[in-house]
All heavy atoms as an XYZ file, in Angstrom:
830
protein
N     120.953    111.039    114.069
C     119.969    110.151    114.697
C     119.398    109.259    113.634
O     119.204    109.647    112.496
C     118.821    111.039    115.218
C     117.880    110.333    116.061
S     116.944    111.480    117.059
C     115.315    111.044    116.573
N     119.170    107.969    113.976
C     118.671    107.054    113.020
C     117.662    106.104    113.758
O     117.603    106.018    114.960
C     119.807    106.206    112.403
O     119.253    105.394    111.343
C     120.449    105.332    113.463
N     116.916    105.405    112.917
C     115.934    104.461    113.446
C     116.599    103.135    113.654
O     117.254    102.617    112.764
C     114.766    104.281    112.481
C     114.016    105.680    112.334
C     113.796    103.227    112.958
C     112.934    105.692    111.295
N     116.472    102.555    114.850
C     117.053    101.292    115.170
C     116.043    100.128    114.998
O     114.786    100.409    114.896
C     117.565    101.281    116.611
N     116.497     98.952    114.968
C     115.632     97.783    114.844
C     114.571     97.747    115.945
O     113.406     97.432    115.721
C     116.459     96.478    114.822
C     115.667     95.184    114.680
C     114.885     95.196    113.336
C     116.663     94.022    114.675
N     114.993     98.119    117.149
C     114.058     98.142    118.281
C     112.941     99.179    118.036
O     111.751     98.935    118.432
C     114.787     98.442    119.602
C     115.682     97.349    120.074
C     117.026     97.292    119.356
O     117.394     98.291    118.622
O     117.698     96.291    119.479
N     113.257    100.300    117.418
C     112.244    101.272    117.068
C     111.182    100.665    116.143
O     110.010    100.927    116.297
C     112.915    102.507    116.449
C     113.853    103.203    117.379
O     113.573    103.277    118.569
O     114.877    103.670    116.899
N     111.653     99.984    115.122
C     110.737     99.377    114.143
C     109.859     98.363    114.870
O     108.634     98.295    114.620
C     111.504     98.711    113.008
C     112.311     99.746    112.211
C     110.576     97.943    112.089
C     111.468    100.826    111.604
N     110.444     97.554    115.740
C     109.666     96.605    116.508
C     108.620     97.302    117.332
O     107.452     96.799    117.413
N     108.938     98.389    117.948
C     108.016     99.135    118.771
C     106.908     99.773    117.951
O     105.705     99.687    118.326
C     108.756    100.180    119.561
C     107.931    100.845    120.655
S     107.514     99.672    121.919
C     108.534    100.311    123.183
N     107.276    100.364    116.817
C     106.300    101.032    115.990
C     105.332    100.096    115.286
O     104.115    100.256    115.269
C     107.041    101.887    114.898
C     107.761    103.084    115.543
C     106.044    102.408    113.889
C     108.731    103.748    114.666
N     105.861     98.987    114.777
C     105.055     98.051    113.993
C     104.446     96.943    114.821
O     103.492     96.318    114.370
C     105.906     97.433    112.856
O     106.896     96.610    113.422
C     106.461     98.473    111.954
N     105.034     96.637    115.978
C     104.554     95.519    116.774
C     105.051     94.180    116.213
O     104.581     93.155    116.660
N     105.942     94.213    115.261
C     106.482     92.974    114.708
C     107.619     92.436    115.629
O     108.363     93.221    116.155
C     107.023     93.246    113.308
C     106.007     93.680    112.240
C     106.721     94.099    110.993
C     105.027     92.576    111.984
N     107.714     91.096    115.682
C     108.795     90.557    116.501
C     110.172     90.820    115.857
O     110.259     90.750    114.621
C     108.479     89.085    116.522
C     107.609     88.811    115.337
C     106.881     90.105    115.088
N     111.180     91.114    116.655
C     112.505     91.375    116.110
C     113.492     90.283    116.583
O     114.667     90.379    116.247
C     113.011     92.739    116.493
C     113.042     92.940    118.008
C     112.167     93.832    115.811
C     113.693     94.207    118.490
N     113.019     89.302    117.303
C     113.855     88.213    117.724
C     113.452     86.947    116.998
O     112.325     86.820    116.530
C     113.728     88.043    119.230
C     114.238     89.191    120.049
C     114.122     89.028    121.542
O     113.814     87.850    121.968
O     114.257     89.989    122.257
N     114.380     86.008    116.900
C     114.046     84.754    116.244
C     114.558     84.749    114.818
O     115.336     85.610    114.412
N     114.070     83.800    114.059
C     114.517     83.647    112.650
C     113.881     84.716    111.766
O     112.762     85.175    111.983
C     114.103     82.250    112.193
C     114.817     81.175    112.941
C     114.480     79.838    112.382
N     114.837     79.868    110.983
C     114.967     78.802    110.245
N     114.750     77.622    110.746
N     115.298     78.899    108.939
N     114.662     85.122    110.837
C     114.174     86.142    109.827
C     113.157     85.527    108.919
O     113.207     84.353    108.540
C     115.370     86.679    109.048
N     112.205     86.340    108.543
C     111.195     85.921    107.586
C     111.589     86.490    106.210
O     111.682     87.693    106.026
C     109.832     86.479    107.988
C     108.706     86.176    106.999
C     108.408     84.672    106.904
C     107.446     86.913    107.401
N     111.911     85.589    105.327
C     112.302     86.020    103.990
C     111.553     85.242    102.935
O     110.905     84.240    103.220
C     113.838     85.825    103.764
O     114.101     84.382    103.883
C     114.693     86.567    104.779
N     111.694     85.738    101.752
C     111.035     85.082    100.649
C     111.411     85.658     99.354
O     112.145     86.656     99.301
N     111.015     85.062     98.243
C     111.350     85.589     96.938
C     110.428     86.773     96.629
O     109.231     86.719     96.875
C     111.218     84.517     95.863
C     112.256     83.457     96.058
C     112.172     82.464     94.898
C     113.154     81.336     95.147
N     114.099     81.172     94.148
N     110.981     87.764     96.024
C     110.168     88.915     95.603
C     109.960     88.812     94.118
O     110.905     88.659     93.336
C     110.915     90.248     95.943
C     110.108     91.410     95.413
C     111.186     90.366     97.410
N     108.717     88.835     93.690
C     108.387     88.771     92.308
C     107.801     90.069     91.839
O     106.936     90.668     92.512
C     107.349     87.640     92.078
C     107.933     86.289     92.442
C     106.898     85.210     92.198
N     106.415     85.364     90.842
C     105.683     84.435     90.223
N     105.308     83.372     90.843
N     105.221     84.664     89.012
N     108.274     90.551     90.706
C     107.788     91.837     90.244
C     106.589     91.758     89.266
O     105.931     92.683     89.068
C     108.955     92.578     89.503
O     109.389     91.881     88.376
N     106.354     90.529     88.746
C     105.205     90.417     87.849
C     103.908     90.501     88.606
O     103.765     89.998     89.726
C     105.258     89.101     87.063
C     105.312     87.881     87.946
O     106.051     87.915     88.948
O     104.624     86.872     87.635
N     102.947     91.244     88.076
C     101.683     91.442     88.704
C     101.668     92.445     89.824
O     100.701     92.580     90.605
N     102.719     93.286     89.970
C     102.810     94.215     91.054
C     101.737     95.294     90.985
O     101.233     95.739     92.034
C     104.208     94.809     91.182
C     104.608     95.724     90.060
C     105.238     95.405     88.937
C     104.403     97.120     90.016
N     105.463     96.517     88.154
C     104.922     97.596     88.835
C     103.793     98.059     90.905
C     104.895     98.921     88.447
C     103.780     99.396     90.513
C     104.305     99.816     89.321
N     101.360     95.741     89.788
C     100.346     96.777     89.690
C      99.014     96.273     90.227
O      98.269     96.993     90.915
C     100.170     97.242     88.220
C     101.213     98.161     87.803
C     100.881     98.783     86.423
N     101.786     99.870     86.109
C     102.994     99.662     85.525
N     103.389     98.462     85.248
N     103.731    100.682     85.269
N      98.676     94.983     89.992
C      97.441     94.421     90.510
C      97.536     94.276     92.059
O      96.507     94.492     92.728
C      97.195     93.047     89.891
C      96.871     93.128     88.388
C      98.083     93.362     87.492
O      99.233     93.092     87.887
N      97.851     93.826     86.269
N      98.693     93.964     92.590
C      98.847     93.918     94.021
C      98.679     95.263     94.666
O      98.077     95.414     95.730
C     100.186     93.264     94.418
C     100.223     91.792     94.098
C     101.346     91.056     94.809
N     102.681     91.538     94.431
C     103.376     91.086     93.408
N     102.934     90.091     92.628
N     104.607     91.526     93.156
N      99.216     96.302     93.992
C      99.039     97.686     94.473
C      97.559     97.976     94.512
O      97.027     98.522     95.501
C      99.841     98.691     93.600
C      99.388    100.128     93.901
C     101.308     98.545     93.828
N      96.849     97.702     93.450
C      95.410     97.989     93.338
C      94.635     97.246     94.427
O      93.704     97.748     95.038
C      94.877     97.668     91.982
N      95.008     96.026     94.726
C      94.318     95.225     95.740
C      94.540     95.828     97.144
O      93.645     95.806     97.943
C      94.807     93.809     95.713
N      95.708     96.396     97.396
C      95.997     96.949     98.703
C      95.527     98.375     98.932
O      95.089     98.694    100.012
C      97.519     96.880     98.990
C      98.056     95.441     99.157
C      99.572     95.494     99.151
C      97.510     94.865    100.437
N      95.634     99.213     97.902
C      95.247    100.605     98.114
C      94.066    101.056     97.234
O      93.633    102.228     97.290
C      96.467    101.570     97.923
C      97.511    101.283     98.931
C      97.016    101.483     96.473
N      93.555    100.186     96.366
C      92.402    100.479     95.629
C      92.576    101.282     94.340
O      91.609    101.618     93.628
N      93.799    101.622     93.979
C      94.098    102.358     92.771
C      95.302    101.704     92.070
O      96.315    101.450     92.730
C      94.459    103.862     93.058
C      94.745    104.598     91.792
C      93.366    104.500     93.883
N      95.194    101.424     90.806
C      96.295    100.843     90.058
C      97.131    101.960     89.470
O      96.570    102.930     88.932
C      95.789     99.924     88.958
C      96.842     99.099     88.263
C      96.326     98.043     87.346
O      95.415     97.331     87.729
O      96.822     98.009     86.226
N      98.457    101.846     89.598
C      99.337    102.881     89.100
C      99.311    102.884     87.535
O      98.981    101.894     86.915
C     100.747    102.685     89.568
O     101.303    101.510     89.026
N      99.622    104.044     87.037
C      99.636    104.165     85.566
C     100.736    103.367     84.939
O     101.840    103.290     85.477
C      99.830    105.641     85.174
C      98.793    106.614     85.696
C      99.210    107.256     87.003
O     100.351    107.030     87.450
O      98.433    108.082     87.486
N     100.440    102.708     83.811
C     101.503    101.982     83.129
C     102.520    102.951     82.475
O     102.173    104.103     82.215
C     100.747    101.142     82.079
C      99.504    101.903     81.851
C      99.184    102.605     83.134
N     103.726    102.455     82.244
C     104.774    103.195     81.530
C     104.287    103.474     80.100
O     103.924    102.541     79.415
C     106.029    102.452     81.590
C     107.198    103.140     80.963
C     107.794    102.837     79.787
C     107.967    104.244     81.506
N     108.847    103.641     79.553
C     108.987    104.546     80.599
C     107.856    104.962     82.688
C     109.879    105.531     80.825
C     108.773    105.975     82.896
C     109.778    106.261     82.004
N     104.352    104.680     79.658
C     103.843    105.013     78.328
C     104.902    105.531     77.336
O     104.595    105.791     76.184
C     102.707    106.034     78.433
O     103.212    107.211     79.076
C     101.521    105.487     79.141
N     106.151    105.633     77.769
C     107.155    106.145     76.891
C     107.560    105.050     75.896
O     108.011    103.992     76.285
C     108.401    106.602     77.726
C     109.395    107.304     76.899
O     109.642    107.006     75.739
N     110.019    108.291     77.513
N     107.331    105.311     74.630
C     107.569    104.304     73.587
C     109.049    104.095     73.318
O     109.417    103.056     72.864
C     106.883    104.780     72.284
C     105.382    104.930     72.386
C     104.620    103.623     72.402
O     105.116    102.716     71.734
O     103.578    103.560     73.011
N     109.889    105.105     73.598
C     111.287    105.018     73.223
C     112.209    104.497     74.373
O     113.335    104.120     74.059
C     111.793    106.380     72.727
O     111.667    107.354     73.823
C     111.033    106.845     71.523
N     111.749    104.556     75.598
C     112.571    104.133     76.687
C     111.896    102.999     77.469
O     110.685    103.039     77.666
C     112.843    105.292     77.665
C     113.815    106.313     77.124
C     114.133    107.405     78.137
N     114.388    106.890     79.446
C     113.975    107.496     80.564
N     113.352    108.629     80.514
N     114.255    107.024     81.739
N     112.705    102.103     78.012
C     112.199    101.063     78.895
C     111.824    101.672     80.221
O     112.484    102.579     80.703
C     113.284    100.002     79.024
C     112.848     98.836     79.881
C     113.982     97.824     80.012
C     113.518     96.715     80.956
N     114.653     95.956     81.448
N     110.824    101.111     80.877
C     110.407    101.524     82.202
C     111.569    101.376     83.173
O     112.024    100.261     83.429
C     109.212    100.744     82.644
C     108.584    101.273     83.950
O     109.184    102.167     84.567
O     107.539    100.736     84.314
N     112.017    102.469     83.793
C     113.119    102.371     84.722
C     112.698    101.786     86.077
O     113.545    101.451     86.911
C     113.610    103.819     84.885
C     112.404    104.652     84.608
C     111.565    103.866     83.580
N     111.383    101.679     86.315
C     110.858    101.184     87.576
C     110.041     99.931     87.327
O     108.854    100.005     87.153
C     110.024    102.254     88.286
C     110.792    103.419     88.788
C     109.836    104.484     89.322
N     108.835    104.863     88.356
C     109.061    105.832     87.443
N     110.201    106.390     87.311
N     108.068    106.128     86.599
N     110.697     98.752     87.284
C     109.916     97.539     86.966
C     108.913     97.122     88.028
O     108.006     96.319     87.790
C     110.986     96.503     86.790
C     112.162     96.947     87.605
C     112.092     98.477     87.556
N     109.026     97.677     89.227
C     108.074     97.277     90.298
C     107.985     98.313     91.385
O     108.325     98.071     92.515
C     108.449     95.912     90.886
O     109.698     96.025     91.568
N     107.547     99.495     91.035
C     107.384    100.554     92.030
C     106.676    101.725     91.435
O     106.623    101.903     90.263
N     106.093    102.567     92.368
C     105.400    103.758     91.951
C     106.139    104.998     92.426
O     106.929    104.884     93.449
C     103.936    103.791     92.402
C     103.160    102.634     91.916
C     103.858    103.822     93.921
N     105.957    106.074     91.780
C     106.581    107.346     92.231
C     105.951    107.783     93.530
O     104.727    107.615     93.733
C     106.411    108.414     91.163
C     107.185    108.183     89.898
C     106.825    109.229     88.828
C     108.691    108.163     90.099
N     106.723    108.399     94.411
C     106.139    108.983     95.652
C     105.109    110.027     95.284
O     104.113    110.144     96.014
C     107.236    109.616     96.515
C     108.175    108.599     97.121
C     109.558    108.726     96.930
C     107.708    107.506     97.830
C     110.442    107.796     97.485
C     108.586    106.608     98.405
C     109.961    106.751     98.234
N     105.317    110.708     94.226
C     104.349    111.730     93.807
C     103.000    111.112     93.465
O     101.953    111.723     93.705
C     104.860    112.568     92.621
O     105.121    111.715     91.510
N     103.003    109.876     92.989
C     101.743    109.160     92.698
C     100.997    108.874     93.979
O      99.762    109.084     94.068
C     102.026    107.876     91.918
C     100.805    107.065     91.613
C      99.976    107.206     90.543
C     100.246    105.999     92.371
N      98.957    106.331     90.593
C      99.079    105.585     91.697
C     100.611    105.394     93.549
C      98.315    104.529     92.207
C      99.819    104.390     94.044
C      98.699    103.934     93.358
N     101.737    108.378     94.976
C     101.098    108.109     96.291
C     100.530    109.371     96.880
O      99.416    109.432     97.345
C     102.143    107.481     97.288
C     102.583    106.134     96.777
C     101.541    107.355     98.669
C     103.666    105.491     97.546
N     101.296    110.453     96.819
C     100.816    111.727     97.386
C      99.672    112.299     96.638
O      98.765    112.905     97.207
C     102.028    112.714     97.433
C     103.057    112.269     98.433
C     104.357    112.969     98.292
O     104.553    113.751     97.374
N     105.325    112.654     99.148
N      99.630    112.112     95.322
C      98.495    112.606     94.503
C      97.200    111.899     94.828
O      96.175    112.531     94.967
C      98.832    112.454     93.013
C      97.729    113.028     92.102
C      98.150    113.066     90.629
N      98.453    111.733     90.073
C      99.633    111.346     89.604
N     100.639    112.191     89.567
N      99.805    110.143     89.125
N      97.265    110.615     95.017
C      96.037    109.852     95.299
C      95.639    109.745     96.767
O      94.506    109.508     97.092
C      96.097    108.438     94.666
C      95.965    108.393     93.217
C      97.067    108.404     92.379
C      94.711    108.445     92.648
C      96.893    108.445     90.958
C      94.534    108.427     91.242
C      95.617    108.434     90.418
O      95.479    108.438     89.082
N      96.630    109.900     97.623
C      96.375    109.671     99.035
C      96.794    110.809     99.982
O      97.126    110.566    101.088
C      97.082    108.359     99.490
C      96.611    107.161     98.708
C      97.342    106.666     97.630
C      95.415    106.538     99.016
C      96.916    105.581     96.894
C      94.971    105.482     98.290
C      95.690    104.990     97.228
N      96.737    112.033     99.438
C      97.138    113.172    100.235
C      96.259    113.360    101.448
O      96.730    113.587    102.541
C      97.148    114.450     99.409
C      97.536    115.689    100.167
C      97.704    116.880     99.287
N      98.803    116.808     98.407
C     100.092    117.002     98.700
N     100.435    117.240     99.906
N     100.995    116.905     97.799
N      95.008    113.237    101.231
C      94.058    113.505    102.343
C      92.850    112.572    102.230
O      92.176    112.473    101.209
C      93.529    114.956    102.268
C      92.728    115.378    103.488
C      92.486    116.869    103.483
C      91.703    117.208    104.757
N      91.421    118.605    104.863
N      92.580    111.883    103.311
C      91.449    110.960    103.334
C      90.165    111.733    103.462
O      90.035    112.683    104.288
C      91.599    110.006    104.534
S      90.403    108.679    104.565
N      89.122    111.421    102.650
C      87.841    112.132    102.765
C      87.212    111.941    104.134
O      87.375    110.942    104.777
C      86.976    111.484    101.719
C      87.942    110.740    100.791
C      89.128    110.415    101.641
N      86.533    112.987    104.613
C      85.887    112.958    105.952
C      84.835    111.836    106.036
O      84.746    111.200    107.047
C      85.152    114.266    106.205
C      86.041    115.333    106.733
C      85.162    116.501    107.166
N      85.931    117.656    107.541
C      86.380    117.878    108.748
N      86.096    117.072    109.718
N      87.102    118.928    109.015
N      84.057    111.653    105.038
C      82.981    110.659    105.078
C      83.407    109.302    104.484
O      82.595    108.529    104.064
C      81.785    111.183    104.304
C      82.113    111.495    102.837
O      83.288    111.590    102.484
O      81.156    111.703    102.072
N      84.681    109.001    104.520
C      85.234    107.774    103.936
C      84.740    106.564    104.717
O      84.613    106.592    105.941
C      86.752    107.778    103.945
N      84.499    105.499    104.008
C      84.105    104.217    104.632
C      85.335    103.619    105.297
O      86.453    103.987    104.997
C      83.589    103.305    103.552
O      84.619    102.831    102.706
N      85.100    102.652    106.222
C      86.227    101.971    106.832
C      87.199    101.354    105.855
O      88.415    101.358    106.064
C      85.572    100.918    107.737
C      84.230    101.476    108.055
C      83.798    102.215    106.771
N      86.693    100.854    104.757
C      87.566    100.248    103.716
C      88.522    101.301    103.115
O      89.703    101.085    102.934
C      86.768     99.559    102.596
C      87.597     99.151    101.410
C      85.963     98.378    103.158
N      87.945    102.483    102.810
C      88.731    103.573    102.217
C      89.737    104.066    103.233
O      90.925    104.374    102.946
C      87.815    104.729    101.722
C      88.634    105.961    101.324
C      86.983    104.238    100.554
N      89.353    104.198    104.502
C      90.300    104.645    105.556
C      91.449    103.631    105.657
O      92.606    104.074    105.771
C      89.579    104.800    106.896
C      90.556    104.996    108.027
C      88.578    105.909    106.842
N      91.160    102.361    105.590
C      92.169    101.325    105.607
C      93.173    101.500    104.461
O      94.388    101.369    104.575
C      91.569     99.929    105.658
C      92.542     98.833    105.858
C      91.865     97.482    106.002
O      90.894     97.394    106.696
O      92.397     96.527    105.397
N      92.634    101.770    103.273
C      93.456    101.925    102.067
C      94.380    103.180    102.235
O      95.529    103.115    101.882
C      92.623    102.076    100.823
C      91.990    100.783    100.399
C      91.080    100.977     99.242
N      90.528     99.705     98.822
C      89.516     99.511     97.995
N      88.966    100.605     97.455
N      89.077     98.349     97.670
N      93.834    104.248    102.767
C      94.639    105.445    103.023
C      95.702    105.157    104.096
O      96.841    105.639    103.934
C      93.759    106.636    103.426
C      93.270    107.431    102.279
C      92.219    106.999    101.501
C      93.878    108.664    101.936
C      91.776    107.718    100.413
C      93.389    109.371    100.869
C      92.353    108.924    100.117
N      95.394    104.374    105.068
C      96.395    104.016    106.081
C      97.479    103.173    105.493
O      98.674    103.349    105.800
C      95.719    103.274    107.258
N      97.133    102.228    104.643
C      98.116    101.416    103.940
C      99.070    102.257    103.100
O     100.282    102.092    103.106
C      97.472    100.331    103.066
C      96.944     99.210    103.804
C      96.395     98.112    102.790
N      95.805     97.048    103.531
C      94.701     96.480    103.180
N      94.078     96.858    102.124
N      94.238     95.483    103.874
N      98.464    103.228    102.383
C      99.264    104.090    101.496
C     100.205    104.976    102.358
O     101.363    105.205    102.021
C      98.382    104.983    100.687
N      99.720    105.416    103.485
C     100.507    106.241    104.382
C     101.721    105.440    104.918
O     102.892    105.858    104.891
C      99.691    106.729    105.569
C     100.525    107.469    106.602
C     100.905    108.795    106.408
C     100.920    106.800    107.765
C     101.686    109.437    107.332
C     101.684    107.450    108.684
C     102.076    108.788    108.505
O     102.912    109.384    109.415
N     101.451    104.193    105.398
C     102.477    103.349    105.889
C     103.503    102.970    104.793
O     104.702    102.916    105.015
C     101.947    102.118    106.561
C     101.254    102.369    107.875
C     100.546    101.081    108.355
C     102.187    102.871    108.931
N     102.974    102.718    103.612
C     103.841    102.380    102.432
C     104.791    103.541    102.168
O     105.966    103.327    101.986
C     102.910    102.061    101.269
C     103.585    101.665     99.972
C     104.847    101.122     99.857
C     103.034    101.768     98.702
N     105.062    100.873     98.543
C     103.977    101.207     97.802
C     101.825    102.207     98.201
C     103.734    101.194     96.444
C     101.611    102.157     96.898
C     102.538    101.660     95.973
N     104.248    104.721    102.096
C     105.050    105.919    101.851
C     106.085    106.083    102.994
O     107.270    106.328    102.713
C     104.161    107.149    101.761
C     104.895    108.355    101.288
O     105.514    108.352    100.256
N     104.807    109.408    102.080
N     105.662    105.958    104.249
C     106.547    106.143    105.379
C     107.701    105.113    105.336
O     108.890    105.447    105.499
C     105.789    106.023    106.721
C     106.541    106.092    107.960
C     107.069    107.528    108.159
C     105.735    105.639    109.147
N     107.343    103.844    105.163
C     108.367    102.797    105.183
C     109.347    102.934    104.010
O     110.546    102.659    104.180
C     107.715    101.447    105.185
C     107.030    101.056    106.488
C     106.239     99.761    106.331
C     107.983    100.944    107.630
N     108.887    103.240    102.834
C     109.750    103.274    101.670
C     110.482    104.605    101.503
O     111.490    104.688    100.819
C     108.981    102.976    100.395
O     107.885    103.859    100.215
C     108.472    101.519    100.377
N     109.988    105.691    102.074
C     110.652    106.991    101.933
C     111.486    107.366    103.128
O     112.508    108.020    102.969
C     109.586    108.058    101.682
C     110.145    109.331    101.103
C     109.110    110.259    100.575
O     107.916    110.096    100.850
N     109.520    111.206     99.781
N     111.054    106.913    104.324
C     111.768    107.345    105.516
C     112.562    106.198    106.168
O     113.745    106.304    106.465
C     110.783    107.924    106.545
C     111.454    108.314    107.833
C     110.014    109.088    105.945
N     111.914    105.090    106.429
C     112.533    104.000    107.179
C     113.482    103.180    106.319
O     114.630    102.919    106.711
C     111.450    103.095    107.830
C     112.123    101.956    108.627
C     110.575    103.923    108.751
N     113.056    102.780    105.117
C     113.850    101.898    104.221
C     113.988    102.571    102.869
O     113.597    101.938    101.865
C     113.258    100.499    104.112
C     113.065     99.825    105.397
C     111.795     99.527    105.842
C     114.144     99.374    106.124
C     111.620     98.831    107.069
C     114.005     98.700    107.298
C     112.746     98.389    107.758
N     114.595    103.746    102.725
C     114.719    104.325    101.398
C     115.698    103.573    100.547
O     116.647    102.940    101.079
C     115.222    105.769    101.720
C     115.958    105.614    102.985
C     115.212    104.548    103.800
N     115.496    103.624     99.260
C     116.451    102.987     98.363
C     117.219    104.025     97.559
O     117.025    105.233     97.763
C     115.743    101.932     97.450
C     114.754    102.577     96.474
O     114.757    103.800     96.362
O     114.047    101.807     95.810
N     118.011    103.656     96.632
C     118.863    104.541     95.878
C     118.110    105.402     94.873
O     118.693    106.398     94.361
N     116.871    105.075     94.528
C     116.204    105.856     93.481
C     115.821    107.254     93.975
O     115.880    108.225     93.245
C     114.932    105.143     93.019
O     114.011    105.050     94.093
C     115.209    103.743     92.431
N     115.377    107.319     95.222
C     114.997    108.599     95.773
C     113.587    109.057     95.343
O     113.090    110.033     95.901
N     112.943    108.380     94.431
C     111.620    108.844     93.970
C     110.567    107.710     93.877
O     109.467    107.932     93.455
C     111.742    109.549     92.665
C     112.150    108.651     91.486
O     112.568    107.474     91.752
O     112.077    109.108     90.371
N     111.007    106.463     94.270
C     110.102    105.324     93.973
C     109.837    104.570     95.284
O     110.727    104.289     96.069
C     110.799    104.363     92.990
O     111.128    105.103     91.797
C     109.900    103.224     92.615
N     108.581    104.189     95.417
C     108.136    103.311     96.535
C     107.979    101.885     95.947
O     107.146    101.673     95.042
C     106.800    103.783     97.097
N     108.801    100.971     96.413
C     108.736     99.606     95.858
C     107.593     98.851     96.515
O     107.163     99.175     97.590
C     110.049     98.875     96.173
O     111.109     99.563     95.510
């Protein structure tokens, strides 16, 4: 069983007919974009001897560590951030996984 394009259209409410929406993906400044969307900036790569193998993505374990459970008394802004993190995790781990197996782009 797999997810079809129609399923994505139904789940997200995005149109699946017509011209495709595409654009250039830029990796510079991605940590700041993550912080703007979910309120937490991912940790920078700290290994001095190896280059960062993930130039624009966070580990799924990072998402789960920070967004495992939304606090009961969370403000609407915090609830929205947790919802974004949940959807980010769902889309990158289940719907559109990549070859890394451990990174959410």
